[in-house]
C-alpha positions as CSV (number, residue, x, y, z in Angstrom):
1,M,-3.9,4.5,21.9
2,G,-4.6,0.6,22.4
3,N,-2.8,-1.8,20.5
4,A,-2.7,0.6,17.3
5,L,0.0,-0.7,14.8
6,L,-0.2,2.9,13.1
7,Q,-1.8,5.9,14.1
8,V,-2.4,9.1,12.3
9,K,-3.2,12.2,14.3
10,N,-4.1,15.4,12.6
11,L,-2.1,15.2,9.6
12,K,-1.5,18.3,7.4
13,K,0.2,18.5,4.5
14,S,0.7,21.7,2.0
15,Y,2.6,22.4,-1.3
16,G,2.7,26.0,-1.1
17,D,-0.6,27.6,-1.0
18,H,-2.2,24.2,-1.8
19,Q,-3.2,22.3,1.0
20,V,-3.6,18.4,0.2
21,L,-4.3,16.9,3.4
22,N,-6.2,18.9,6.3
23,G,-6.3,17.1,9.6
24,I,-6.4,13.4,8.9
25,N,-7.4,11.2,11.7
26,F,-7.3,7.3,11.7
27,K,-5.7,4.3,13.1
28,I,-4.9,0.7,11.8
29,N,-4.5,-2.0,14.2
30,P,-2.5,-5.4,13.8
31,G,-4.4,-8.0,11.3
32,M,-6.2,-5.7,9.3
33,I,-6.5,-5.1,5.8
34,V,-7.5,-1.4,5.0
35,G,-8.4,0.2,1.8
36,L,-7.5,3.6,0.8
37,L,-9.7,5.2,-1.9
38,G,-10.0,8.5,-3.3
39,P,-9.6,10.2,-6.8
40,N,-6.3,11.1,-8.2
41,G,-4.8,14.3,-6.5
42,C,-6.8,13.7,-3.3
43,G,-3.4,13.4,-1.2
44,K,-3.5,9.6,-0.9
45,T,0.3,9.3,-1.9
46,S,1.3,12.2,0.1
47,M,0.0,10.7,3.2
48,I,1.5,7.3,2.4
49,K,4.9,8.9,1.8
50,S,4.6,10.8,5.0
51,I,3.9,7.5,6.9
52,V,7.0,5.7,5.3
53,G,9.3,8.9,5.9
54,L,9.7,10.1,2.5
55,I,7.7,13.5,3.4
56,N,8.8,15.2,6.6
57,D,7.4,18.6,6.5
58,Y,4.0,18.1,7.4
59,E,1.9,19.1,10.6
60,G,0.3,16.6,12.9
61,E,1.6,13.1,14.2
62,I,2.5,9.7,12.6
63,L,3.1,7.0,15.1
64,I,4.2,3.2,14.1
65,E,3.8,0.9,17.0
66,G,3.9,4.2,19.2
67,E,7.2,5.5,17.7
68,H,7.5,8.6,15.0
69,P,8.6,7.4,11.3
70,G,12.4,6.6,11.2
71,V,14.9,3.6,11.2
72,E,13.1,1.5,13.3
73,S,9.5,2.0,11.6
74,K,11.4,1.1,8.2
75,K,12.2,-2.1,9.4
76,A,8.5,-2.6,10.3
77,I,6.9,-1.4,7.0
78,A,7.3,-2.6,3.5
79,Y,6.4,-0.1,0.8
80,L,5.6,-0.4,-2.8
81,P,5.6,2.7,-4.6
82,E,3.3,3.3,-7.5
83,K,5.9,4.4,-9.8
84,N,9.0,1.8,-10.5
85,Y,12.0,2.4,-8.4
86,L,14.2,-0.3,-9.4
87,P,17.6,0.6,-11.7
88,A,17.3,-0.3,-15.1
89,W,20.3,-2.4,-15.1
90,M,19.1,-4.8,-12.1
91,T,17.6,-8.4,-12.8
92,P,15.4,-10.1,-10.4
93,K,18.2,-12.3,-9.2
94,S,20.2,-9.1,-8.5
95,A,17.5,-7.4,-6.8
96,I,16.4,-10.0,-4.6
97,K,20.2,-10.2,-3.4
98,Y,20.2,-6.4,-3.0
99,M,17.1,-6.8,-0.7
100,A,18.3,-9.7,1.3
101,D,21.6,-7.9,2.0
102,F,19.4,-4.8,2.9
103,Y,16.8,-5.9,5.2
104,E,17.3,-8.7,7.8
105,N,13.3,-9.8,7.6
106,F,13.7,-10.4,3.7
107,N,12.9,-13.9,3.0
108,K,14.7,-15.1,-0.3
109,E,13.1,-18.3,-0.1
110,K,9.7,-16.8,-0.3
111,A,11.1,-14.2,-3.1
112,Y,12.2,-17.1,-5.6
113,S,9.1,-18.9,-4.9
114,M,6.7,-15.9,-5.9
115,L,9.3,-15.2,-9.0
116,K,8.6,-18.5,-10.2
117,A,4.9,-18.3,-9.4
118,F,4.6,-14.9,-11.5
119,D,6.8,-17.0,-14.4
120,L,9.3,-14.3,-14.4
121,P,12.8,-14.8,-15.9
122,E,15.4,-14.1,-13.1
123,N,18.5,-12.9,-15.2
124,Q,16.4,-10.4,-17.5
125,K,17.2,-6.8,-17.2
126,I,14.3,-4.6,-15.6
127,K,14.5,-2.0,-18.4
128,T,13.7,-4.8,-21.0
129,M,10.4,-6.1,-19.2
130,S,7.0,-4.7,-19.6
131,K,5.3,-2.3,-17.0
132,G,3.4,-5.5,-15.7
133,M,6.3,-7.8,-15.3
134,Q,8.3,-4.5,-13.4
135,E,5.4,-4.2,-11.1
136,K,5.4,-8.0,-10.5
137,V,9.2,-7.8,-9.8
138,Q,8.4,-5.0,-7.2
139,L,5.4,-6.5,-5.5
140,L,7.3,-9.9,-4.9
141,L,10.3,-7.9,-3.3
142,V,7.7,-6.3,-0.8
143,M,5.9,-9.4,0.0
144,S,9.1,-11.3,0.8
145,R,9.8,-8.9,3.6
146,E,8.5,-10.3,7.1
147,A,6.8,-6.6,8.0
148,K,4.1,-5.7,10.1
149,L,2.6,-3.3,7.8
150,Y,2.3,-3.5,3.9
151,I,1.7,-0.2,2.3
152,L,0.7,-0.9,-1.2
153,D,0.3,2.2,-3.8
154,E,-1.8,1.1,-6.7
155,P,-0.3,-2.7,-7.0
156,L,-3.0,-3.6,-9.4
157,G,-2.3,-0.8,-11.7
158,G,0.0,-2.5,-14.4
159,V,-1.7,-5.8,-14.8
160,D,-4.5,-7.1,-17.1
161,P,-7.8,-7.8,-15.4
162,V,-7.0,-11.8,-15.7
163,A,-4.0,-11.4,-13.5
164,R,-5.5,-9.0,-10.8
165,D,-7.0,-12.2,-8.8
166,F,-3.8,-14.0,-8.9
167,I,-1.9,-10.8,-7.7
168,M,-4.5,-10.2,-4.8
169,E,-3.9,-13.9,-4.0
170,T,-0.3,-13.6,-3.9
171,I,-0.5,-10.8,-1.7
172,M,-2.7,-12.2,1.1
173,K,-0.7,-15.7,0.5
174,N,2.4,-14.1,1.2
175,R,1.8,-11.2,4.1
176,F,3.6,-12.0,7.4
177,E,1.5,-13.5,10.2
178,N,-1.1,-10.7,11.8
179,S,0.4,-8.1,9.9
180,S,-1.7,-5.3,8.4
181,I,-2.0,-4.1,4.8
182,L,-3.0,-0.4,3.7
183,L,-4.0,-0.8,-0.3
184,S,-4.6,2.2,-2.0
185,T,-6.1,1.5,-5.6
186,H,-8.9,2.8,-7.9
187,L,-9.7,-0.6,-8.8
188,I,-12.3,-1.0,-6.0
189,Y,-14.1,-4.1,-7.5
190,D,-10.9,-6.2,-7.5
191,I,-10.2,-5.7,-3.9
192,E,-13.3,-5.2,-1.8
193,G,-13.8,-8.7,-1.0
194,I,-10.4,-8.9,1.1
195,L,-11.0,-5.3,3.0
196,D,-11.8,-5.0,6.8
197,R,-12.0,-1.4,6.4
198,V,-12.1,1.5,3.9
199,L,-10.9,5.1,4.2
200,M,-12.0,7.6,1.7
201,I,-10.1,10.9,1.4
202,K,-12.0,13.8,-0.4
203,G,-11.0,17.4,-0.8
204,G,-7.8,16.6,1.7
205,E,-10.1,15.5,4.6
206,L,-11.1,12.0,5.6
207,E,-14.7,11.7,4.3
208,V,-15.2,7.9,5.0
209,D,-13.8,5.9,7.7
210,T,-15.7,2.6,8.3
211,D,-15.6,-1.4,8.5
212,V,-17.0,-3.1,5.3
213,K,-19.2,-4.9,7.5
214,N,-21.0,-1.5,8.2
215,V,-21.2,-0.9,4.4
216,I,-22.5,-4.5,3.8
217,D,-25.3,-4.0,6.5
218,H,-26.3,-1.1,4.7
219,N,-26.9,-3.0,1.5
220,M,-24.3,-1.3,-0.4
221,T,-20.8,-2.5,-1.8
222,V,-17.6,-0.7,-1.3
223,E,-17.9,0.6,-4.8
224,D,-21.4,1.9,-4.3
225,L,-20.3,3.9,-1.6
226,F,-17.2,5.3,-3.3
227,K,-19.8,6.3,-6.4
228,E,-22.0,7.9,-3.5
229,V,-19.1,9.9,-2.0
230,F,-17.6,11.1,-5.0
231,R,-20.4,11.6,-7.5
232,N,-19.7,15.1,-7.6
233,V,-16.0,15.1,-8.2
234,F,-15.6,13.3,-11.6
């Protein structure tokens, strides 16, 4: 297995008769930024939830630093789900306190620094915030963890195009030293400049697993490759 931070072996997941993942294999080493790409319903979120321990009824094996998902792996992984998970009554200030109490590797100083950079009011209730503001709060909570693997599911979905570069800069600047990022998104143009590798899931199978350098060497962009792989899907 070498020095793999995350290894996924022959991962299969079904919902009733519908198989969404069919034998997925890949690994992520420390320090890598990996894009997880594919159309809606291809199985990206099911795979992510399996890795972080929210789905357990899968076939195959998932290893985080050689261990199956559990208490220790949850310390190593910081997960940003696609949907808002914060209680409506919370404020950024109370959310930061909650995360600091819950995770030993949570950096409150970094959280407040990002709160200021995002120009977010610390005492405004989550329920009164826009979708973009809520997503920024969730992002700063995740990136304030000194984690080994950040798993981000559509971190740019609710922010306007002007803010996307700033969001990506925030992610890169605040990731823990030598950590890895698995980033699921449909906004390929906004992220391909930071990616080391790309994974593309099509029809429940891993259609592409390649270094971005290989894509560039073929005089293509990641977006070009995506369009080629999925041209008959949309």
